[in-house]
C-alpha positions as CSV (number, residue, x, y, z in Angstrom):
1,M,136.5,50.5,165.0
2,S,136.7,47.4,162.9
3,I,138.5,44.3,164.1
4,V,141.1,44.5,161.3
5,A,141.9,48.2,162.1
6,L,142.2,47.4,165.8
7,A,144.5,44.5,165.1
8,L,146.7,46.5,162.8
9,R,146.9,49.5,165.3
10,T,147.7,47.1,168.1
11,Y,150.4,45.3,166.1
12,V,152.0,48.6,164.9
13,R,151.9,50.0,168.4
14,Y,153.4,46.9,170.1
15,L,155.4,45.6,167.2
16,V,158.5,44.3,169.2
17,P,156.6,42.7,172.2
18,L,154.1,40.9,170.0
19,T,156.8,39.7,167.6
20,V,158.8,38.3,170.5
21,L,155.7,36.6,171.9
22,A,155.0,35.2,168.4
23,V,158.5,33.8,168.1
24,I,158.3,32.3,171.6
25,A,154.9,30.8,170.8
26,C,156.1,29.3,167.6
27,A,159.4,28.1,168.9
28,P,158.3,24.6,169.9
29,I,156.6,24.0,166.6
30,V,159.7,25.2,164.7
31,W,162.0,23.2,166.9
32,F,160.1,19.9,166.1
33,A,159.9,20.8,162.4
34,L,163.6,21.6,162.1
35,G,164.6,18.4,164.0
36,A,162.7,16.3,161.5
37,T,164.9,14.1,159.3
38,E,164.0,12.1,156.2
39,P,162.6,8.7,157.1
40,R,164.8,5.9,155.8
41,D,162.4,3.0,156.5
42,A,158.8,2.2,157.4
43,A,159.5,2.4,161.2
44,S,161.1,5.8,161.0
45,A,158.2,6.9,158.7
46,R,155.7,5.9,161.3
47,A,157.6,7.8,164.0
48,M,157.7,10.9,161.7
49,L,154.0,10.5,161.2
50,R,153.4,10.4,165.0
51,V,155.5,13.6,165.5
52,T,153.6,15.3,162.7
53,F,150.3,14.5,164.4
54,V,151.6,15.8,167.7
55,I,152.6,19.0,166.1
56,A,149.3,19.4,164.3
57,A,147.3,18.5,167.5
58,T,149.1,21.0,169.7
59,A,149.8,23.9,167.4
60,W,146.5,25.6,168.4
61,V,147.6,25.7,172.1
62,W,150.5,28.0,171.3
63,Q,148.2,30.3,169.2
64,I,145.7,30.6,172.0
65,M,148.4,31.4,174.5
66,L,149.7,34.1,172.2
67,A,146.2,35.6,171.8
68,G,145.7,35.5,175.5
69,A,148.9,37.3,176.1
70,A,148.1,40.0,173.6
71,A,144.5,40.6,174.9
72,E,145.5,43.2,177.4
73,L,147.4,45.1,174.7
74,V,144.4,45.1,172.4
75,D,142.1,46.2,175.2
76,G,144.4,49.1,175.9
77,V,144.4,50.2,172.3
78,A,140.6,49.8,172.0
79,T,140.0,51.9,175.2
80,R,142.8,54.3,174.4
81,T,144.4,53.9,177.8
82,P,148.1,53.0,178.2
83,I,148.8,49.6,179.7
84,S,151.0,51.2,182.4
85,S,148.1,53.2,183.8
86,R,145.7,50.3,184.0
87,Q,145.8,47.4,186.5
88,P,145.9,44.0,184.7
89,R,142.6,42.2,185.1
90,R,143.8,38.6,185.5
91,S,147.6,38.5,185.4
92,P,150.5,40.7,184.4
93,S,150.9,39.1,181.1
94,G,147.3,38.5,180.4
95,A,148.1,34.9,179.4
96,S,145.7,33.4,181.9
97,R,142.9,34.9,179.8
98,S,143.7,32.3,177.1
99,W,143.2,29.4,179.5
100,C,140.4,30.8,181.6
101,P,137.3,32.4,179.9
102,G,136.4,34.1,183.2
103,S,134.4,31.5,185.0
104,C,137.0,29.9,187.4
105,S,137.6,30.9,191.0
106,W,141.4,30.5,190.8
107,C,142.4,33.4,188.5
108,C,139.2,35.4,188.2
109,S,138.7,36.1,191.9
110,R,142.1,37.7,192.4
């Protein structure tokens, strides 16, 4: 099964949970972006530039958390086993998978 087909099957099967997770993951970025106002002078332009760099520097964190949370769902679709019949490997949400690649003793030994 190709990666694109697997991704599409997973998204269609878990449309609502993945959409809710995507909204939650993007909420901090959207909150900062919608709170932005037009800079009126050089000082406020510098502050806006700082906020823009913070958003750009941390946007990848939310994307990785979303991918980690969806990893269990993708694995269930790939192995054709429902999530309810399998025991989660690392955490109920699978989000620890995004932070831990499998080499730490805190979440991988449980």
